[in-house]
C-alpha positions in Angstrom: 6.1 -17.0 -10.9 9.8 -16.7 -10.9 11.8 -15.6 -14.0 14.5 -18.0 -15.3 18.1 -17.8 -14.4 18.8 -18.9 -17.7 17.5 -15.8 -19.7 20.5 -13.8 -19.5 21.6 -10.9 -21.6 24.4 -11.0 -24.1 25.8 -7.7 -24.0 29.4 -6.0 -24.3 28.9 -4.4 -20.7 28.3 -7.8 -18.8 30.9 -10.4 -18.3 29.9 -14.0 -16.8 32.3 -15.7 -14.3 32.2 -19.0 -12.9 32.8 -18.6 -9.1 32.8 -16.7 -6.3 36.3 -16.1 -6.3 36.3 -14.8 -10.0 33.3 -12.6 -9.3 35.2 -10.8 -6.2 38.6 -10.9 -8.1 37.9 -9.6 -11.4 38.9 -6.1 -12.4 36.2 -3.9 -14.3 37.7 -2.7 -17.4 36.9 -1.6 -21.0 33.2 -1.4 -21.1 32.7 -4.4 -18.8 30.6 -2.7 -15.6 28.7 -6.0 -14.5 29.6 -9.2 -13.2 27.3 -12.3 -12.9 27.8 -15.7 -11.4 24.9 -17.5 -13.0 23.5 -20.0 -10.6 20.3 -22.2 -10.7 20.0 -22.4 -6.8 17.9 -25.7 -5.3 15.3 -24.9 -2.5 12.0 -23.3 -1.8 12.5 -19.3 -1.4 8.8 -18.8 -1.9 8.0 -20.9 1.3 10.4 -18.4 3.1 8.8 -15.4 2.1 5.3 -16.6 3.0 6.6 -17.9 6.6 7.7 -14.6 6.8 4.8 -12.5 6.6 6.3 -9.2 6.3 4.1 -5.8 6.6 4.3 -3.7 3.6 7.6 -2.0 2.5 11.1 -3.3 3.3 11.9 -5.4 5.9 15.5 -6.6 6.9 15.5 -10.2 7.6 18.3 -11.3 10.5 20.0 -14.4 10.6 17.7 -15.2 14.1 14.5 -14.4 11.7 15.5 -17.2 9.2 16.7 -19.7 12.1 13.2 -19.2 13.7 11.2 -20.4 10.8 9.9 -23.8 10.7 10.6 -25.2 7.0 10.2 -28.4 4.8 13.4 -29.8 3.6 13.3 -27.7 0.6 12.9 -24.7 2.6 15.7 -25.8 4.6 17.9 -26.0 1.6 17.0 -22.5 0.7 17.6 -20.9 4.0 21.1 -22.5 4.0 22.0 -21.2 0.6 20.5 -17.5 2.1 23.3 -17.7 5.0 26.2 -19.1 2.8 26.0 -16.1 0.7 25.9 -13.9 3.5 28.6 -15.4 4.8 30.8 -15.4 1.7 30.5 -11.6 1.2 30.9 -11.0 5.1 34.5 -12.8 4.7 35.4 -10.5 1.8 34.7 -7.5 4.4 31.3 -6.7 2.9 28.3 -5.9 4.7 24.9 -8.0 3.1 21.8 -7.4 4.0 18.7 -9.6 3.2 15.7 -7.6 2.2 12.0 -8.8 1.8 10.5 -6.1 0.0 6.9 -5.9 0.2 6.3 -3.2 -2.2 7.7 0.7 -1.8 6.3 3.2 0.2 6.6 7.3 0.2 8.6 7.3 -3.0 5.7 9.3 -5.1 7.8 11.9 -7.4 8.8 14.7 -5.8 9.7 17.7 -8.0 10.4 17.5 -11.7 11.7 13.8 -11.8 11.4 10.7 -9.7 14.5 9.6 -7.7 13.5 6.1 -6.1 15.0 2.9 -6.6 12.4 1.7 -9.2 13.7 4.6 -11.8 16.9 3.5 -13.6 19.5 5.0 -11.7 23.4 4.2 -11.0 25.0 4.0 -7.5 27.4 6.3 -6.1 30.2 6.5 -3.8 32.9 8.9 -2.7 35.4 6.1 -2.6 36.0 2.7 -4.7 33.0 0.7 -4.2 30.9 -2.1 -6.2 27.2 -3.1 -5.5 26.3 -7.0 -5.0 23.1 -8.1 -5.2 21.2 -11.3 -6.1 17.3 -11.7 -6.3 16.1 -15.3 -4.9 12.5 -14.9 -5.1 9.8 -12.5 -7.2 10.6 -9.9 -9.8 14.3 -9.2 -10.3 16.4 -6.0 -11.3 16.7 -4.7 -14.8 19.8 -3.3 -16.1 20.3 -0.7 -18.9 23.6 -0.3 -21.3 25.1 3.0 -21.0 24.4 3.7 -24.9 20.7 3.0 -24.3 20.6 5.6 -21.6 21.0 9.6 -21.1 21.1 11.3 -18.0 17.3 12.6 -16.9 19.0 16.1 -15.6 20.5 15.9 -19.4 16.8 16.3 -20.8 16.1 20.2 -21.9 12.4 20.1 -20.4 13.7 18.4 -17.2 16.6 20.4 -16.8 14.6 23.5 -17.2 12.2 22.2 -14.9 15.4 21.7 -12.3 16.7 25.2 -12.7 13.7 26.6 -11.9 13.3 24.6 -8.5 16.9 25.3 -8.2 16.4 29.2 -8.5 19.5 29.9 -9.8 22.1 29.7 -13.2 23.3 26.5 -14.5 26.7 26.4 -13.0 28.8 24.8 -10.3 26.2 25.5 -7.9 23.5 23.8 -9.9 25.6 20.8 -10.5 26.1 20.7 -6.6 22.2 21.0 -6.3 21.8 17.8 -8.7 24.3 15.9 -6.5 22.8 16.5 -3.4 19.1 15.8 -4.2 20.4 12.7 -6.2 18.9 13.8 -9.6 22.2 13.4 -11.6 22.2 9.6 -10.9 19.0 8.9 -12.4 18.6 8.1 -16.5 15.9 7.4 -19.0 16.0 4.9 -21.7 16.5 6.1 -25.3 13.9 5.1 -27.9 15.9 2.0 -29.1 16.9 0.8 -25.5 16.3 -2.9 -24.5 16.7 -3.3 -20.9 17.9 -6.8 -19.7 16.8 -8.7 -16.3 19.5 -9.9 -13.5 17.6 -12.9 -13.4 16.6 -15.2 -10.3 19.7 -16.9 -8.0 22.4 -14.9 -10.2 24.9 -13.3 -7.9 26.1 -9.8 -9.7 28.8 -7.4 -8.8 27.8 -3.9 -10.5 30.3 -1.0 -11.3 29.1 2.2 -8.7 30.1 5.7 -9.6 33.1 7.3 -7.8 36.0 9.4 -8.6 38.5 8.0 -11.0 36.7 4.9 -11.5 38.0 2.9 -14.6 34.3 2.3 -16.2 31.2 4.0 -16.4 28.4 3.0 -13.5 26.0 0.0 -14.2 22.6 1.8 -14.8 19.8 -0.5 -13.0 16.4 -0.5 -11.5 14.2 -2.4 -8.8 11.3 -3.8 -10.4 7.6 -2.4 -10.2 5.5 -3.4 -7.4 2.9 -5.7 -8.6 -0.5 -5.6 -6.4 -1.0 -9.2 -5.1 2.4 -10.6 -6.0 4.2 -12.1 -3.0 7.5 -10.3 -1.7 10.8 -9.9 -3.4 13.8 -11.6 -1.3 16.6 -9.6 -2.5 20.5 -9.8 -0.9 22.6 -6.6 -1.3 25.8 -5.3 -0.2 
């Protein structure tokens, strides 16, 4: 069952906008590091997911894959919106990808801490960049306020294990080791933390970690895989 796109969090880190133009043009500032264009989308996205018949893992869905599907009128509406959303992002110079996610493979914890997308993490880049995403079907992503989390690599026990794995001192080389292995991008919720849902149909733009960013990056994670549940349909750029 899909989540309601109306159940949105009222948090200082989130700003809601009323159009795509406002979503792409609004500057991150202050404590705001997540922008949301709330939408209640028409169409049957579950029909598209069922007819794609993807295998286990993540399958990228191309335009020709969508156009090849024989769909009901509601399914056709959903397909048109999927194509329109990608076209809007392409016109802005972005590279949107539509994924059908039927569970995650090869993401078992390797070492003192997990670094897969189902762990709370931030996206990073070497230059100014943001992440756009929208879940059309299935469980949506979750976000976490920066005040409600701390880096997992800063937990004393975890850091000690990471230092043991590194085999050296807590110095510049260790910092580079954390970065190279993405250990510095993952977070753990504090006891009072209340994760919030990105919802279904809403188009988000969230801040990444990059040099001289004006705001902290948005902490988020992919939903856990639930056996027997239909795949998730996700647009990301």
